DRENDO-1510 file (C-alpha; in Angstrom, 1 decimal, always signed):
<recs>
REC; n; res; u; v; w
REC; 1; MET; -27.6; -21.5; +11.3 .
REC; 2; GLN; -23.8; -21.7; +11.5 .
REC; 3; ASN; -23.5; -20.8; +7.8 .
REC; 4; ARG; -25.7; -17.8; +8.3 .
REC; 5; LYS; -23.6; -16.5; +11.2 .
REC; 6; TYR; -20.5; -17.1; +9.2 .
REC; 7; SER; -22.0; -15.1; +6.3 .
REC; 8; TYR; -22.9; -12.2; +8.7 .
REC; 9; LEU; -19.3; -12.2; +9.9 .
REC; 10; ILE; -18.0; -12.0; +6.4 .
REC; 11; TYR; -20.3; -9.1; +5.6 .
REC; 12; PHE; -19.3; -7.3; +8.8 .
REC; 13; ILE; -15.5; -7.7; +8.1 .
REC; 14; ALA; -16.1; -6.5; +4.5 .
REC; 15; ALA; -18.0; -3.5; +5.8 .
REC; 16; VAL; -15.2; -2.7; +8.3 .
REC; 17; ILE; -12.6; -2.9; +5.5 .
REC; 18; ALA; -14.8; -0.7; +3.3 .
REC; 19; VAL; -15.3; +1.9; +6.0 .
REC; 20; THR; -11.6; +1.9; +6.9 .
REC; 21; LEU; -10.7; +2.5; +3.3 .
REC; 22; ALA; -13.3; +5.2; +2.9 .
REC; 23; ILE; -12.1; +7.1; +6.0 .
REC; 24; GLN; -8.5; +6.9; +5.1 .
REC; 25; ILE; -9.1; +8.0; +1.5 .
REC; 26; TYR; -11.3; +10.9; +2.7 .
REC; 27; TRP; -8.7; +11.9; +5.3 .
REC; 28; ASN; -5.9; +11.9; +2.8 .
REC; 29; PHE; -8.1; +13.9; +0.3 .
REC; 30; LYS; -8.9; +16.6; +2.9 .
REC; 31; ASN; -5.3; +16.7; +4.0 .
REC; 32; TYR; -4.2; +17.1; +0.4 .
REC; 33; GLN; -6.6; +19.9; -0.1 .
REC; 34; ALA; -5.4; +21.7; +3.1 .
REC; 35; SER; -1.8; +21.3; +2.0 .
REC; 36; ARG; -2.5; +22.6; -1.4 .
REC; 37; GLN; -4.3; +25.7; +0.0 .
REC; 38; GLN; -1.4; +26.2; +2.5 .
REC; 39; LEU; +1.1; +26.1; -0.4 .
REC; 40; ILE; -1.0; +28.6; -2.4 .
REC; 41; ASN; -1.0; +30.9; +0.7 .
REC; 42; GLU; +2.7; +30.5; +1.1 .
REC; 43; ILE; +3.3; +31.5; -2.5 .
REC; 44; GLN; +1.0; +34.5; -2.0 .
REC; 45; THR; +3.0; +35.5; +1.1 .
REC; 46; SER; +6.3; +35.0; -0.7 .
REC; 47; LEU; +5.2; +37.2; -3.5 .
REC; 48; ASP; +4.1; +40.0; -1.2 .
REC; 49; PHE; +7.3; +39.9; +0.7 .
REC; 50; ALA; +9.3; +39.9; -2.5 .
REC; 51; ILE; +7.5; +43.0; -3.7 .
REC; 52; ASP; +7.9; +44.7; -0.4 .
REC; 53; ASN; +11.6; +44.0; -0.3 .
REC; 54; TYR; +12.1; +45.1; -3.9 .
REC; 55; TYR; +10.5; +48.5; -3.4 .
REC; 56; ILE; +12.0; +49.1; +0.0 .
REC; 57; ASP; +15.5; +48.5; -1.4 .
REC; 58; LEU; +14.6; +50.5; -4.4 .
REC; 59; ALA; +13.5; +53.4; -2.2 .
REC; 60; GLU; +16.7; +53.3; -0.2 .
REC; 61; LYS; +18.7; +53.6; -3.4 .
REC; 62; ASN; +16.5; +56.4; -4.9 .
REC; 63; THR; +16.1; +58.8; -2.0 .
REC; 64; ILE; +17.8; +62.1; -1.6 .
REC; 65; GLY; +17.9; +64.3; +1.5 .
REC; 66; LEU; +18.0; +68.1; +1.4 .
REC; 67; ALA; +19.4; +70.3; +4.2 .
REC; 68; TYR; +19.5; +74.0; +3.7 .
REC; 69; GLU; +20.0; +77.3; +5.5 .
REC; 70; GLY; +17.9; +80.4; +5.1 .
REC; 71; ASN; +14.8; +80.8; +3.0 .
REC; 72; ILE; +14.7; +78.0; +0.4 .
REC; 73; LEU; +12.1; +79.9; -1.7 .
REC; 74; GLU; +14.4; +82.9; -2.1 .
REC; 75; ASN; +17.4; +81.0; -3.5 .
REC; 76; GLN; +15.2; +79.0; -5.8 .
REC; 77; GLY; +17.2; +75.9; -4.9 .
REC; 78; LEU; +14.2; +73.6; -4.6 .
REC; 79; ASP; +13.0; +74.7; -8.0 .
REC; 80; THR; +16.2; +73.6; -9.5 .
REC; 81; ILE; +16.1; +70.2; -7.8 .
REC; 82; THR; +12.5; +69.4; -8.6 .
REC; 83; LYS; +12.9; +70.4; -12.2 .
REC; 84; ARG; +15.8; +68.0; -12.5 .
REC; 85; ILE; +13.7; +65.3; -10.8 .
REC; 86; ASP; +10.9; +65.8; -13.3 .
REC; 87; ILE; +13.3; +65.8; -16.2 .
REC; 88; SER; +14.7; +62.5; -14.9 .
REC; 89; SER; +11.3; +60.7; -14.8 .
REC; 90; GLN; +12.6; +58.0; -17.2 .
REC; 91; GLY; +15.5; +57.3; -15.0 .
REC; 92; PHE; +17.7; +58.6; -12.2 .
REC; 93; LYS; +20.7; +59.6; -14.1 .
REC; 94; GLY; +19.6; +63.2; -13.9 .
REC; 95; LEU; +20.0; +63.2; -10.1 .
REC; 96; ASP; +23.7; +62.5; -10.5 .
REC; 97; SER; +24.1; +65.8; -12.4 .
REC; 98; LEU; +23.0; +67.8; -9.4 .
REC; 99; ASN; +25.8; +69.9; -8.2 .
REC; 100; PRO; +25.4; +71.1; -4.6 .
REC; 101; GLN; +27.8; +74.0; -5.2 .
REC; 102; ASP; +25.3; +75.4; -7.8 .
REC; 103; ILE; +22.5; +75.5; -5.2 .
REC; 104; HIS; +23.3; +77.9; -2.4 .
REC; 105; ASP; +22.4; +77.0; +1.2 .
REC; 106; ILE; +21.3; +73.5; +0.2 .
REC; 107; LYS; +23.0; +70.2; +1.1 .
REC; 108; ILE; +22.0; +67.1; -0.9 .
REC; 109; PHE; +22.3; +63.6; +0.7 .
REC; 110; LYS; +21.8; +60.8; -1.9 .
REC; 111; GLY; +20.8; +57.3; -0.9 .
REC; 112; ILE; +19.3; +58.0; +2.5 .
REC; 113; GLN; +18.2; +54.8; +4.2 .
REC; 114; ALA; +14.5; +54.2; +4.6 .
REC; 115; LEU; +14.9; +53.3; +8.2 .
REC; 116; ASN; +16.4; +56.8; +8.9 .
REC; 117; MET; +13.5; +58.6; +7.2 .
REC; 118; ASP; +11.3; +58.8; +10.3 .
REC; 119; THR; +14.3; +60.2; +12.3 .
REC; 120; LEU; +15.0; +62.8; +9.7 .
REC; 121; VAL; +11.4; +63.8; +9.3 .
REC; 122; SER; +10.8; +64.1; +13.0 .
REC; 123; GLU; +13.5; +66.8; +13.1 .
REC; 124; LEU; +11.5; +68.9; +10.6 .
REC; 125; SER; +9.5; +71.8; +12.0 .
REC; 126; ILE; +6.2; +70.6; +10.5 .
REC; 127; THR; +3.0; +69.2; +11.9 .
REC; 128; SER; +2.3; +65.5; +12.4 .
REC; 129; ASP; -0.1; +65.5; +9.5 .
REC; 130; GLU; +2.5; +67.0; +7.2 .
REC; 131; ARG; +5.0; +64.4; +8.5 .
REC; 132; ARG; +2.7; +61.6; +7.5 .
REC; 133; ASP; +2.5; +63.1; +4.1 .
REC; 134; VAL; +6.3; +63.0; +3.8 .
REC; 135; VAL; +6.3; +59.3; +4.6 .
REC; 136; LYS; +3.4; +58.8; +2.2 .
REC; 137; SER; +5.4; +60.6; -0.5 .
REC; 138; PHE; +8.2; +58.2; +0.1 .
REC; 139; LEU; +6.0; +55.2; -0.5 .
REC; 140; ASN; +3.8; +56.6; -3.3 .
REC; 141; PRO; +5.6; +59.6; -4.8 .
REC; 142; ARG; +3.6; +62.4; -6.4 .
REC; 143; ASN; +4.4; +65.3; -8.6 .
REC; 144; THR; +7.4; +67.2; -7.3 .
REC; 145; ASP; +5.6; +70.5; -7.6 .
REC; 146; SER; +3.7; +69.7; -4.5 .
REC; 147; LEU; +6.9; +69.5; -2.5 .
REC; 148; LYS; +7.6; +73.2; -2.7 .
REC; 149; GLY; +4.4; +74.2; -1.0 .
REC; 150; LYS; +4.5; +71.4; +1.5 .
REC; 151; PHE; +7.9; +72.1; +2.8 .
REC; 152; ALA; +8.3; +75.9; +2.3 .
REC; 153; LEU; +8.9; +76.4; +6.0 .
REC; 154; ALA; +11.1; +73.4; +6.5 .
REC; 155; ASN; +14.8; +73.4; +6.4 .
REC; 156; ARG; +15.2; +69.6; +5.9 .
REC; 157; ILE; +13.4; +67.7; +3.1 .
REC; 158; ILE; +13.6; +64.1; +2.1 .
REC; 159; ILE; +12.5; +63.2; -1.5 .
REC; 160; SER; +11.9; +59.6; -2.7 .
REC; 161; ILE; +11.6; +58.8; -6.4 .
REC; 162; SER; +10.1; +55.7; -8.0 .
REC; 163; THR; +9.7; +54.5; -11.5 .
REC; 164; ASP; +6.9; +53.0; -13.5 .
REC; 165; SER; +8.9; +49.9; -14.5 .
REC; 166; ILE; +10.6; +47.0; -12.7 .
REC; 167; GLU; +14.1; +45.5; -13.1 .
REC; 168; ILE; +13.3; +41.8; -14.1 .
REC; 169; PRO; +16.6; +40.2; -12.9 .
REC; 170; GLN; +16.3; +41.9; -9.5 .
REC; 171; MET; +12.7; +41.0; -9.1 .
REC; 172; ASN; +13.5; +37.4; -10.0 .
REC; 173; ASN; +16.1; +37.3; -7.3 .
REC; 174; TYR; +13.7; +38.6; -4.7 .
REC; 175; ILE; +10.9; +36.1; -5.6 .
REC; 176; GLN; +13.3; +33.2; -5.8 .
REC; 177; GLU; +14.8; +34.1; -2.4 .
REC; 178; GLN; +11.4; +34.2; -0.8 .
REC; 179; LEU; +10.4; +30.8; -2.4 .
REC; 180; HIS; +13.6; +29.3; -1.3 .
REC; 181; GLN; +13.1; +30.4; +2.3 .
REC; 182; LYS; +9.8; +28.4; +2.3 .
REC; 183; ASN; +11.4; +25.4; +0.5 .
REC; 184; LEU; +9.0; +26.0; -2.5 .
REC; 185; ASP; +10.3; +24.5; -5.7 .
REC; 186; VAL; +7.8; +25.8; -8.3 .
REC; 187; ASP; +8.2; +27.2; -11.8 .
REC; 188; PHE; +7.0; +30.8; -12.0 .
REC; 189; GLY; +6.5; +33.7; -14.3 .
REC; 190; TYR; +4.8; +37.1; -13.9 .
REC; 191; ARG; +3.2; +40.1; -15.5 .
REC; 192; PHE; +3.6; +43.7; -14.3 .
REC; 193; LEU; +1.2; +46.3; -15.6 .
REC; 194; ASN; +1.8; +49.9; -14.6 .
REC; 195; LYS; -0.7; +52.7; -14.4 .
REC; 196; LYS; +0.0; +53.8; -18.0 .
REC; 197; GLY; -1.0; +50.3; -19.3 .
REC; 198; LEU; +2.6; +49.3; -20.2 .
REC; 199; GLU; +3.3; +45.6; -19.6 .
REC; 200; GLN; +6.4; +43.7; -18.5 .
REC; 201; SER; +6.4; +39.9; -18.3 .
REC; 202; TYR; +8.7; +37.1; -17.5 .
REC; 203; ASN; +8.6; +33.3; -18.5 .
REC; 204; LEU; +4.9; +33.4; -19.4 .
REC; 205; SER; +5.3; +31.4; -22.5 .
REC; 206; GLN; +6.5; +28.4; -20.5 .
REC; 207; LEU; +3.4; +28.3; -18.1 .
REC; 208; ASP; -0.3; +27.8; -18.3 .
REC; 209; THR; -1.6; +31.2; -17.3 .
REC; 210; THR; -5.2; +30.1; -17.1 .
REC; 211; LYS; -4.7; +28.0; -13.9 .
REC; 212; LEU; -2.7; +29.0; -10.9 .
REC; 213; ASN; -1.8; +32.7; -10.2 .
REC; 214; ALA; -1.4; +35.1; -7.3 .
REC; 215; GLU; -2.2; +38.8; -7.4 .
REC; 216; ALA; +0.3; +41.0; -5.4 .
REC; 217; LYS; -1.3; +42.7; -2.4 .
REC; 218; SER; +1.8; +44.6; -1.3 .
REC; 219; GLY; +1.2; +48.2; -0.1 .
REC; 220; TYR; +4.5; +49.2; -1.7 .
REC; 221; LEU; +3.2; +48.5; -5.2 .
REC; 222; PRO; +2.9; +51.8; -7.2 .
REC; 223; ASN; -0.7; +53.2; -7.5 .
REC; 224; LYS; -2.9; +51.7; -10.2 .
REC; 225; SER; -0.2; +49.0; -11.0 .
REC; 226; THR; -0.8; +45.3; -10.9 .
REC; 227; PHE; +1.7; +42.4; -10.4 .
REC; 228; THR; +0.4; +38.9; -11.2 .
REC; 229; LEU; +2.5; +35.8; -10.5 .
REC; 230; PHE; +1.8; +32.6; -12.4 .
REC; 231; TYR; +3.2; +29.3; -11.3 .
REC; 232; ASP; +3.1; +25.6; -12.1 .
REC; 233; ASN; +4.0; +22.0; -10.9 .
REC; 234; ILE; +2.3; +22.7; -7.6 .
REC; 235; GLU; +0.8; +19.2; -7.4 .
REC; 236; GLN; +4.3; +17.6; -7.2 .
REC; 237; GLU; +5.2; +19.8; -4.3 .
REC; 238; VAL; +1.9; +19.0; -2.5 .
REC; 239; TRP; +2.5; +15.3; -3.0 .
REC; 240; LYS; +6.0; +15.7; -1.6 .
REC; 241; ARG; +4.7; +17.4; +1.5 .
REC; 242; ASN; +2.0; +14.7; +2.1 .
REC; 243; LEU; +4.1; +11.7; +1.2 .
REC; 244; LEU; +4.8; +10.7; +4.8 .
REC; 245; GLY; +1.2; +11.0; +5.9 .
REC; 246; ILE; +0.1; +9.0; +2.8 .
REC; 247; LEU; +2.6; +6.3; +3.6 .
REC; 248; LEU; +1.6; +6.1; +7.3 .
REC; 249; SER; -2.1; +6.0; +6.2 .
REC; 250; ALA; -1.4; +3.2; +3.7 .
REC; 251; LEU; +0.5; +1.2; +6.3 .
REC; 252; LEU; -2.4; +1.7; +8.8 .
REC; 253; MET; -4.9; +0.5; +6.2 .
REC; 254; ILE; -2.7; -2.5; +5.2 .
REC; 255; ALA; -2.3; -3.4; +8.9 .
REC; 256; VAL; -6.0; -3.2; +9.6 .
REC; 257; ILE; -7.0; -5.1; +6.5 .
REC; 258; ALA; -4.3; -7.7; +7.1 .
REC; 259; CYS; -5.5; -8.2; +10.7 .
REC; 260; LEU; -9.1; -8.5; +9.6 .
REC; 261; LEU; -8.3; -11.0; +6.8 .
REC; 262; PHE; -6.1; -13.0; +9.2 .
REC; 263; LEU; -9.0; -13.0; +11.6 .
REC; 264; LEU; -11.3; -14.2; +8.8 .
REC; 265; LYS; -8.8; -16.9; +7.9 .
REC; 266; ILE; -8.6; -18.1; +11.5 .
REC; 267; ILE; -12.4; -18.1; +11.8 .
REC; 268; ASN; -12.7; -20.0; +8.5 .
REC; 269; ARG; -10.1; -22.5; +9.7 .
REC; 270; GLN; -12.0; -23.0; +12.9 .
REC; 271; LYS; -15.1; -23.5; +10.9 .
REC; 272; GLN; -13.4; -26.1; +8.8 .
REC; 273; LEU; -12.0; -27.8; +11.8 .
REC; 274; ALA; -15.4; -27.9; +13.4 .
REC; 275; GLU; -16.8; -29.5; +10.2 .
REC; 276; VAL; -14.0; -32.0; +10.1 .
REC; 277; LYS; -14.5; -32.9; +13.7 .
REC; 278; ASN; -18.3; -33.4; +13.2 .
REC; 279; ASP; -17.6; -35.4; +10.0 .
REC; 280; LEU; -14.9; -37.5; +11.9 .
REC; 281; ILE; -17.3; -38.2; +14.8 .
REC; 282; SER; -20.0; -39.2; +12.3 .
REC; 283; ASN; -17.6; -41.5; +10.4 .
REC; 284; ILE; -16.2; -43.1; +13.5 .
REC; 285; THR; -19.8; -43.7; +14.7 .
REC; 286; HIS; -20.7; -45.4; +11.5 .
REC; 287; GLU; -17.4; -47.3; +11.2 .
REC; 288; PHE; -17.5; -48.6; +14.8 .
REC; 289; LYS; -21.3; -49.2; +14.9 .
REC; 290; THR; -21.2; -51.9; +12.1 .
REC; 291; PRO; -18.6; -54.2; +13.8 .
REC; 292; ILE; -20.1; -53.6; +17.2 .
REC; 293; ALA; -23.5; -54.5; +15.9 .
REC; 294; THR; -22.2; -57.6; +14.1 .
REC; 295; ILE; -20.4; -58.8; +17.3 .
REC; 296; SER; -23.6; -58.1; +19.3 .
REC; 297; VAL; -25.6; -60.2; +16.8 .
REC; 298; ALA; -23.1; -63.0; +16.9 .
REC; 299; LEU; -23.1; -63.1; +20.7 .
REC; 300; GLU; -26.8; -63.0; +20.8 .
REC; 301; GLY; -26.9; -65.9; +18.3 .
REC; 302; ILE; -24.6; -67.9; +20.5 .
REC; 303; LYS; -26.7; -67.2; +23.6 .
REC; 304; ASN; -30.2; -67.6; +22.1 .
REC; 305; PHE; -30.0; -69.6; +19.0 .
REC; 306; ASN; -27.3; -72.2; +19.8 .
REC; 307; ARG; -29.0; -74.2; +22.5 .
REC; 308; GLU; -27.8; -77.4; +21.0 .
REC; 309; ASN; -24.2; -76.3; +21.4 .
REC; 310; ASP; -23.5; -76.9; +17.8 .
REC; 311; PRO; -19.7; -76.4; +17.5 .
REC; 312; ILE; -19.9; -75.5; +13.8 .
REC; 313; LYS; -22.5; -72.8; +14.4 .
REC; 314; THR; -20.6; -71.6; +17.5 .
REC; 315; GLY; -17.4; -71.5; +15.5 .
REC; 316; ASN; -19.0; -69.3; +12.8 .
REC; 317; TYR; -20.3; -66.9; +15.4 .
REC; 318; VAL; -16.9; -66.7; +17.0 .
REC; 319; ASN; -15.1; -66.2; +13.7 .
REC; 320; THR; -17.5; -63.4; +12.7 .
REC; 321; SER; -16.9; -61.7; +16.1 .
REC; 322; THR; -13.1; -62.2; +15.8 .
REC; 323; ALA; -13.1; -60.6; +12.3 .
REC; 324; GLN; -15.1; -57.7; +13.5 .
REC; 325; LEU; -12.8; -57.3; +16.6 .
REC; 326; ASP; -9.8; -57.3; +14.3 .
REC; 327; LYS; -11.4; -54.6; +12.2 .
REC; 328; LEU; -12.1; -52.5; +15.3 .
REC; 329; THR; -8.5; -53.0; +16.4 .
REC; 330; MET; -7.2; -52.0; +13.0 .
REC; 331; MET; -9.3; -48.8; +13.0 .
REC; 332; VAL; -8.1; -47.9; +16.5 .
REC; 333; GLU; -4.5; -48.5; +15.5 .
REC; 334; LYS; -5.0; -46.2; +12.5 .
REC; 335; LEU; -6.3; -43.5; +14.7 .
REC; 336; LEU; -3.4; -43.9; +17.1 .
REC; 337; GLU; -0.8; -43.9; +14.4 .
REC; 338; THR; -1.8; -40.4; +13.3 .
REC; 339; ALA; -0.7; -39.1; +16.6 .
REC; 340; THR; +2.9; -40.3; +15.9 .
REC; 341; LEU; +3.2; -39.2; +12.3 .
REC; 342; ASP; +3.7; -35.5; +13.1 .
REC; 343; GLY; +6.7; -36.2; +15.4 .
REC; 344; ASP; +9.7; -38.3; +15.4 .
REC; 345; ASP; +8.2; -41.1; +17.4 .
REC; 346; LEU; +7.5; -43.3; +14.3 .
REC; 347; ALA; +10.5; -45.4; +13.7 .
REC; 348; LEU; +11.1; -46.8; +10.1 .
REC; 349; ASN; +12.6; -50.2; +9.6 .
REC; 350; LYS; +14.4; -49.5; +6.3 .
REC; 351; GLU; +15.5; -52.2; +4.0 .
REC; 352; GLU; +15.9; -52.7; +0.3 .
REC; 353; ILE; +12.5; -53.2; -1.4 .
REC; 354; ASN; +11.4; -53.6; -4.9 .
REC; 355; LEU; +8.8; -51.0; -6.1 .
REC; 356; ASN; +7.7; -53.0; -9.1 .
REC; 357; GLU; +6.8; -55.9; -6.8 .
REC; 358; ILE; +4.9; -53.8; -4.3 .
REC; 359; LEU; +2.9; -52.0; -6.9 .
REC; 360; GLU; +2.1; -55.1; -8.9 .
REC; 361; ASN; +0.8; -56.9; -5.8 .
REC; 362; LEU; -1.3; -53.9; -4.9 .
REC; 363; VAL; -2.8; -53.6; -8.4 .
REC; 364; GLN; -3.7; -57.3; -8.4 .
REC; 365; LYS; -5.3; -57.0; -4.9 .
REC; 366; HIS; -7.5; -54.0; -5.8 .
REC; 367; GLN; -8.4; -55.4; -9.2 .
REC; 368; THR; -9.7; -58.5; -7.4 .
REC; 369; LEU; -11.6; -56.4; -4.9 .
REC; 370; ALA; -13.1; -54.1; -7.6 .
REC; 371; PRO; -13.5; -56.2; -10.7 .
REC; 372; GLU; -15.7; -53.5; -12.2 .
REC; 373; LYS; -12.7; -51.2; -12.4 .
REC; 374; SER; -9.9; -51.3; -15.0 .
REC; 375; ILE; -6.6; -51.0; -13.2 .
REC; 376; ARG; -3.5; -51.0; -15.4 .
REC; 377; PHE; +0.1; -51.0; -14.2 .
REC; 378; THR; +3.1; -49.9; -16.3 .
REC; 379; ALA; +6.2; -51.4; -14.6 .
REC; 380; LEU; +9.8; -50.2; -14.8 .
REC; 381; ARG; +12.1; -52.7; -16.5 .
REC; 382; GLU; +15.4; -51.6; -15.1 .
REC; 383; ASN; +16.6; -51.6; -11.5 .
REC; 384; ASN; +13.9; -50.3; -9.1 .
REC; 385; TRP; +15.2; -51.0; -5.6 .
REC; 386; ILE; +14.9; -48.4; -2.9 .
REC; 387; LEU; +15.7; -48.2; +0.8 .
REC; 388; GLY; +12.5; -48.0; +2.8 .
REC; 389; ASP; +10.1; -49.4; +5.3 .
REC; 390; ALA; +8.2; -52.1; +3.4 .
REC; 391; PHE; +5.3; -52.2; +5.8 .
REC; 392; HIS; +4.6; -48.5; +5.9 .
REC; 393; LEU; +5.4; -47.9; +2.3 .
REC; 394; ASP; +3.0; -50.7; +1.3 .
REC; 395; ASN; +0.3; -49.2; +3.4 .
REC; 396; ALA; +0.9; -45.7; +2.0 .
REC; 397; LEU; +0.7; -46.9; -1.6 .
REC; 398; ASN; -2.3; -49.1; -0.7 .
REC; 399; ASN; -4.1; -46.0; +0.6 .
REC; 400; LEU; -3.5; -44.2; -2.6 .
REC; 401; LEU; -4.9; -47.0; -4.8 .
REC; 402; ASP; -7.8; -47.5; -2.4 .
REC; 403; ASN; -8.6; -43.8; -2.7 .
REC; 404; ALA; -8.5; -44.0; -6.5 .
REC; 405; VAL; -10.8; -47.1; -6.5 .
REC; 406; LYS; -13.3; -45.4; -4.1 .
REC; 407; TYR; -13.5; -41.9; -5.6 .
REC; 408; GLY; -12.0; -42.3; -9.1 .
REC; 409; GLY; -13.5; -43.3; -12.4 .
REC; 410; ASP; -13.7; -46.7; -14.1 .
REC; 411; THR; -10.2; -46.5; -15.4 .
REC; 412; ILE; -7.1; -46.3; -13.1 .
REC; 413; GLU; -3.5; -46.2; -14.4 .
REC; 414; VAL; -0.4; -46.8; -12.3 .
REC; 415; THR; +3.0; -45.9; -13.8 .
REC; 416; LEU; +6.5; -46.3; -12.4 .
REC; 417; ASN; +9.2; -44.1; -13.9 .
REC; 418; SER; +12.9; -43.4; -13.1 .
REC; 419; ARG; +14.4; -40.0; -13.7 .
REC; 420; ASN; +17.4; -38.1; -12.4 .
REC; 421; GLY; +18.2; -40.5; -9.7 .
REC; 422; SER; +14.7; -40.8; -8.3 .
REC; 423; TYR; +11.5; -42.8; -8.8 .
REC; 424; SER; +8.2; -41.3; -9.9 .
REC; 425; ILE; +4.9; -43.1; -9.2 .
REC; 426; LEU; +1.9; -41.8; -11.0 .
REC; 427; VAL; -1.6; -42.9; -10.0 .
REC; 428; SER; -4.3; -41.5; -12.4 .
REC; 429; ASP; -8.0; -42.0; -12.6 .
REC; 430; SER; -10.7; -40.8; -14.9 .
REC; 431; GLY; -12.8; -39.4; -12.1 .
REC; 432; THR; -13.4; -35.6; -12.1 .
REC; 433; SER; -15.3; -35.2; -8.8 .
REC; 434; LEU; -12.3; -33.6; -7.1 .
REC; 435; SER; -12.2; -29.8; -7.4 .
REC; 436; LYS; -9.0; -27.7; -7.2 .
REC; 437; ALA; -10.1; -26.2; -3.9 .
REC; 438; GLU; -10.6; -29.7; -2.5 .
REC; 439; ALA; -7.3; -30.8; -3.9 .
REC; 440; LYS; -5.5; -28.2; -1.8 .
REC; 441; GLN; -6.9; -29.8; +1.4 .
REC; 442; ILE; -6.9; -33.5; +0.4 .
REC; 443; PHE; -3.8; -34.3; +2.4 .
REC; 444; GLU; -5.0; -32.6; +5.6 .
REC; 445; LYS; -5.7; -34.8; +8.7 .
REC; 446; PHE; -9.3; -36.1; +8.9 .
REC; 447; TYR; -10.3; -34.2; +5.7 .
REC; 448; ARG; -12.8; -35.8; +3.5 .
REC; 449; VAL; -14.5; -34.4; +0.5 .
REC; 450; PRO; -17.8; -33.1; +1.8 .
REC; 451; LYS; -20.9; -35.0; +0.9 .
REC; 452; GLY; -23.4; -33.8; +3.4 .
REC; 453; ASN; -24.8; -36.5; +5.6 .
REC; 454; THR; -24.1; -39.2; +3.0 .
REC; 455; HIS; -21.7; -41.9; +4.1 .
REC; 456; ASP; -21.6; -44.2; +1.1 .
REC; 457; VAL; -17.8; -44.4; +1.3 .
REC; 458; LYS; -16.2; -45.6; +4.5 .
REC; 459; GLY; -13.1; -44.0; +6.0 .
REC; 460; PHE; -11.8; -41.5; +8.6 .
REC; 461; GLY; -10.0; -39.1; +6.2 .
REC; 462; ILE; -6.5; -40.1; +7.4 .
REC; 463; GLY; -5.5; -42.3; +4.5 .
REC; 464; LEU; -3.9; -39.7; +2.3 .
REC; 465; TYR; -2.6; -37.8; +5.3 .
REC; 466; TYR; -0.8; -41.0; +6.3 .
REC; 467; THR; +0.5; -41.5; +2.8 .
REC; 468; GLN; +1.9; -38.0; +2.6 .
REC; 469; LYS; +3.7; -38.3; +6.0 .
REC; 470; ILE; +5.2; -41.7; +5.2 .
REC; 471; ILE; +6.4; -40.5; +1.8 .
REC; 472; GLU; +8.0; -37.4; +3.4 .
REC; 473; LYS; +9.7; -39.6; +6.0 .
REC; 474; HIS; +11.3; -41.5; +3.2 .
REC; 475; GLY; +12.6; -38.2; +1.8 .
REC; 476; GLY; +10.1; -38.0; -1.0 .
REC; 477; SER; +7.1; -35.8; -1.9 .
REC; 478; ILE; +3.5; -36.2; -3.1 .
REC; 479; ASP; +1.2; -33.8; -4.9 .
REC; 480; VAL; -2.0; -34.0; -6.9 .
REC; 481; SER; -3.2; -32.3; -10.1 .
REC; 482; VAL; -6.7; -32.0; -11.3 .
REC; 483; THR; -7.3; -31.5; -15.1 .
REC; 484; SER; -9.2; -33.8; -17.3 .
REC; 485; GLN; -8.3; -36.5; -14.7 .
REC; 486; THR; -7.0; -36.7; -11.2 .
REC; 487; THR; -3.3; -37.6; -10.9 .
REC; 488; PHE; -1.3; -38.3; -7.8 .
REC; 489; LYS; +2.5; -38.0; -8.2 .
REC; 490; ILE; +5.0; -39.5; -5.8 .
REC; 491; GLU; +8.7; -38.8; -5.9 .
REC; 492; LEU; +11.0; -41.2; -4.0 .
REC; 493; PRO; +14.8; -41.0; -3.9 .
REC; 494; ASN; +16.8; -43.9; -5.4 .
REC; 495; ALA; +18.5; -46.2; -3.0 .
</recs>
């Protein structure tokens, strides 16, 4: 039941992580699309403003004002000017040849500002409809012949002239200025097509004209003319604009996922602790039950089956009870010792001890207790004295050998080496029952390799934990490797 709940929890956390990732990816994708469209709109706006400014400035430079006295139709002055304008359709150099002295009663003002046009036109004695036509002729000039009939009764006339071509350097400056104002760093080129079908282009060979482009919508563009802007490297600009949002989104995702994984780790740890607790209680119950039951049987024997007061039989019962009580005392002491190992309460009585001697005695002891095992010891011939607590170090090494006998294979090898001012103790067995995942937890307090409800091997799971703590308090280290065999390696500093 607990495993099923744990599985549901894992599925739930995985689903939350997946949904979080999906939402953040979708949000970033939509934000990217919105930023991309906004950038395209800004480029369109920049193009239209650039076209507007280009033609407004051009109109200011190519506008002449006429002021005259008397009847303009009588002195034929307007005919002279309009003919010169028609002749100068390929350029405006002809306007410079106009000599006001040759045209009686007419004053010519070149380069009238566009902002002054409404003021000048308002002074003309013409109707409002005709006035609108004057402004229109400024924006979209028509054949100059129409000017004579339109303004026959006026004594002030403003004429604006435009061309069917563009000045590429000036146009580039206008476009770059608008893009710079909006902090747009894009490569661009363009194609201008006038009403006669003549084409002018800039930088098109360097761009892919099949992808991104903007069609000018400026009202100042000459009639039946088109201006198309082509641009590239927009994606890089979009990424730059969205970089902060993407980073914040990534940090949020990492934070959420990290918290969920940390929560899962804590829950998994609690689950393991619960399993260790249950296993420990079960082991303690089994370990304590046997001596308690033995003592109970011995006492019952003394009470019910020793009516003759046989001293030999009574002594046997007492010795059995004493042995079991000693066993109980030892188990209780082991449990109590674990409480002092994590702190500084455990005092070591250090003295010079011989590692060869300790290991040799332990090997002989376990070989006697487990004759079916083959335990070999490779001693160190040179000096092998270290400064340590003989009692605790003997118990620590005994736990290591006891673990190899209980869980290892039929062959156990113990090797003592000396290298770089330290001693190395290797305990290898031919058993392969220990997995790499279990090896990472083998030194944890109360941890035992799970075997379900089987209790064929006695113990509390504190032997290797005790060994690790004692070795560390001696300034050494211990680790385990699992390959074709299980090998425990202890490093101890040389005295």
